[in-house]
C-alpha positions as CSV (number, residue, x, y, z in Angstrom):
1,X,115.8,-54.9,-19.0
2,X,112.1,-55.7,-18.3
3,X,111.3,-55.3,-22.0
4,X,113.3,-58.4,-22.7
5,X,111.3,-60.5,-20.3
6,X,108.8,-62.8,-22.1
7,X,105.2,-61.9,-21.6
8,X,102.6,-64.2,-20.2
9,X,101.1,-64.6,-23.7
10,X,104.5,-65.5,-25.2
11,X,105.1,-68.1,-22.5
12,X,101.7,-69.6,-23.0
13,X,102.0,-69.6,-26.8
14,X,105.5,-71.3,-26.6
15,X,104.0,-73.9,-24.4
16,X,101.1,-74.6,-26.7
17,X,103.5,-74.9,-29.7
18,X,105.6,-77.4,-27.8
19,X,102.6,-79.4,-26.9
20,X,101.4,-79.4,-30.5
21,X,104.8,-80.6,-31.7
22,X,104.8,-83.4,-29.1
23,X,101.3,-84.5,-30.1
24,X,102.3,-84.7,-33.8
25,X,105.4,-86.7,-32.9
26,X,103.3,-89.1,-30.8
27,X,100.6,-89.5,-33.5
28,X,103.3,-90.4,-36.1
29,X,104.0,-93.5,-34.0
30,X,100.4,-94.8,-34.0
31,X,100.1,-98.3,-35.5
32,X,98.2,-98.5,-38.8
33,X,97.1,-101.7,-40.6
34,X,97.7,-101.5,-44.3
35,X,96.9,-103.8,-47.3
36,X,98.5,-104.5,-50.6
37,X,95.7,-105.3,-53.2
38,X,98.2,-105.9,-56.0
39,X,99.1,-109.3,-57.4
40,X,102.8,-108.6,-56.8
41,X,105.0,-107.6,-53.9
42,X,104.9,-103.8,-53.3
43,X,108.1,-102.2,-52.3
44,X,108.7,-98.7,-51.0
45,X,111.7,-96.8,-49.6
46,X,111.7,-94.6,-46.6
47,X,114.7,-92.8,-45.1
48,X,117.1,-95.0,-47.2
49,X,115.5,-98.3,-46.2
50,X,113.3,-100.6,-48.3
51,X,110.0,-101.9,-47.0
52,X,107.7,-104.5,-48.6
53,X,104.2,-105.8,-48.4
54,X,103.4,-109.2,-49.9
55,X,100.7,-109.5,-52.6
56,X,97.1,-109.6,-51.2
57,X,98.6,-109.3,-47.7
58,X,98.3,-107.0,-44.6
59,X,101.0,-105.3,-42.5
60,X,101.0,-103.2,-39.4
61,X,103.3,-100.2,-39.4
62,X,103.8,-96.8,-37.7
63,X,101.6,-94.0,-39.1
64,X,104.6,-92.2,-40.6
65,X,105.4,-95.3,-42.7
66,X,101.7,-95.8,-43.5
67,X,101.5,-92.2,-44.8
68,X,104.5,-92.9,-47.1
69,X,103.1,-96.3,-48.2
70,X,99.8,-94.7,-49.0
71,X,101.3,-92.0,-51.2
72,X,103.5,-94.5,-53.1
73,X,100.8,-97.2,-53.7
74,X,98.4,-94.5,-54.8
75,X,100.8,-93.3,-57.4
76,X,101.4,-96.9,-58.5
77,X,97.7,-97.8,-58.8
78,X,96.7,-94.5,-60.5
79,X,99.6,-94.8,-63.0
80,X,98.3,-98.3,-64.0
81,X,94.8,-96.8,-64.5
82,X,96.3,-93.9,-66.5
83,X,98.1,-96.3,-68.9
84,X,95.1,-98.7,-69.3
85,X,92.7,-95.8,-69.9
86,X,95.2,-94.1,-72.3
87,X,95.6,-97.2,-74.4
88,X,91.9,-97.6,-74.6
89,X,91.4,-94.0,-75.8
90,X,94.2,-94.3,-78.3
91,X,92.7,-97.5,-79.7
92,X,89.2,-95.9,-79.8
93,X,90.6,-92.9,-81.7
94,X,92.3,-95.1,-84.3
95,X,89.1,-97.2,-84.7
96,X,86.9,-94.1,-85.2
97,X,89.3,-91.9,-87.2
98,X,91.3,-94.6,-89.0
99,X,94.5,-92.8,-88.3
100,X,96.9,-91.8,-85.5
101,X,97.3,-88.4,-84.0
102,X,98.7,-85.4,-85.9
103,X,101.1,-84.5,-83.2
104,X,101.8,-84.7,-79.5
105,X,99.4,-81.8,-78.7
106,X,96.6,-83.6,-80.5
107,X,97.3,-86.8,-78.6
108,X,97.4,-85.0,-75.2
109,X,94.0,-83.3,-75.9
110,X,92.3,-86.5,-77.1
111,X,93.9,-89.0,-74.7
112,X,96.1,-87.9,-71.8
113,X,93.9,-85.0,-70.7
114,X,91.1,-87.5,-70.2
115,X,92.8,-90.1,-68.0
116,X,92.7,-90.2,-64.2
117,X,94.9,-87.6,-62.4
118,X,97.3,-88.4,-59.5
119,X,95.8,-85.6,-57.4
120,X,92.1,-86.6,-57.9
121,X,90.9,-86.5,-54.3
122,X,87.9,-88.7,-55.0
123,X,90.1,-91.4,-56.6
124,X,92.6,-91.2,-53.7
125,X,89.8,-91.7,-51.2
126,X,88.6,-94.8,-53.0
127,X,92.1,-96.2,-52.9
128,X,92.4,-95.4,-49.3
129,X,89.3,-97.5,-48.5
130,X,91.1,-100.5,-49.9
131,X,94.7,-100.0,-48.8
132,X,94.3,-98.4,-45.3
133,X,92.4,-100.8,-43.1
134,X,92.4,-98.7,-39.9
135,X,94.0,-97.6,-36.7
136,X,95.3,-100.5,-34.5
137,X,96.8,-98.6,-31.6
138,X,97.3,-95.0,-30.6
139,X,100.9,-94.6,-29.3
140,X,101.1,-93.5,-25.7
141,X,97.6,-92.0,-25.8
142,X,96.9,-92.6,-22.1
143,X,99.9,-90.4,-21.2
144,X,98.9,-87.4,-23.2
145,X,96.8,-84.8,-21.3
146,X,93.7,-83.4,-23.1
147,X,95.3,-79.9,-23.4
148,X,98.0,-81.5,-25.6
149,X,95.6,-82.2,-28.4
150,X,96.2,-80.3,-31.6
151,X,93.2,-78.1,-32.4
152,X,91.6,-78.4,-35.8
153,X,93.0,-75.9,-38.2
154,X,90.4,-73.8,-40.1
155,X,92.3,-74.3,-43.4
156,X,94.5,-77.3,-44.1
157,X,97.2,-76.7,-46.7
158,X,98.8,-80.1,-46.5
159,X,98.9,-82.4,-49.5
160,X,95.7,-84.4,-50.2
161,X,97.3,-87.7,-49.2
162,X,98.2,-86.4,-45.7
163,X,94.7,-85.0,-45.2
164,X,93.0,-88.2,-46.3
165,X,95.1,-90.2,-43.9
166,X,93.8,-88.2,-40.9
167,X,90.4,-89.9,-41.3
168,X,91.6,-93.5,-40.4
169,X,89.1,-95.2,-38.1
170,X,90.1,-97.3,-35.1
171,X,89.9,-101.1,-35.6
172,X,87.7,-102.9,-33.0
173,X,89.2,-104.9,-30.2
174,X,90.5,-108.4,-30.8
175,X,87.0,-110.0,-30.4
176,X,85.8,-108.1,-33.5
177,X,89.0,-108.2,-35.6
178,X,88.3,-111.6,-37.2
179,X,84.8,-110.5,-38.1
180,X,86.1,-107.2,-39.6
181,X,88.8,-109.0,-41.6
182,X,86.2,-111.3,-43.0
183,X,84.1,-108.3,-44.2
184,X,87.2,-106.7,-45.5
185,X,87.9,-109.6,-47.8
186,X,84.4,-109.3,-49.3
187,X,85.0,-105.7,-50.3
188,X,85.4,-105.4,-54.1
189,X,89.1,-104.6,-54.0
190,X,91.4,-103.4,-56.7
191,X,91.5,-106.1,-59.4
192,X,94.6,-106.3,-61.7
193,X,94.2,-106.9,-65.4
194,X,95.7,-110.4,-65.0
195,X,93.1,-111.3,-62.2
196,X,90.3,-109.8,-64.3
197,X,91.2,-112.0,-67.3
198,X,91.3,-115.1,-65.1
199,X,87.8,-114.2,-63.7
200,X,86.4,-113.7,-67.2
201,X,87.7,-117.1,-68.3
202,X,86.2,-118.9,-65.3
203,X,82.9,-117.2,-65.9
204,X,82.9,-118.1,-69.6
205,X,83.7,-121.8,-68.8
206,X,80.9,-121.9,-66.3
207,X,78.4,-120.5,-68.8
208,X,79.5,-123.1,-71.5
209,X,79.1,-125.9,-68.9
210,X,75.6,-124.8,-68.0
211,X,74.5,-124.7,-71.6
212,X,75.7,-128.3,-72.1
């Protein structure tokens, strides 16, 4: 009968596991400020419901939604870069060789193997700097004892998007928010092809005017 009684170690381990689960659940409800740098509304679905962020606009959402938004907008922005870079490489190939590709394998080697990759951690981190502004509030943090914190794992096997999202910095108090937002707007954010063409035209018009 005594062999079925939980040991002190088993009881302690079960308690630590429960605390870790509780902390993960609490952390998922932190409030994160996100940003849509695209020139169009960005929509993403979570748990059967659609969410949207207006173009060039901010939103504040729970961390679990911010994680999902980050993964989806990363895919969207990298896909755009893939297509733009792919078309550039195809045009360059035709200009240099005077012909198209022999077959799909030849095209993959010369074009699609050289474009950005969706799991490129460096590129994902760069996008994160633009679309994840920071931590606004930690949900119920004052009610969580220190022993409930989740210890750092020696090896993190989670997907890269989830690992990157752990590094979100806290946004300063209200007195500093306006200052921070002003700086944020000055960051060279993602520029769509449409916006870039507009900027190029304005620059050209200014140069012509100066020459006159």
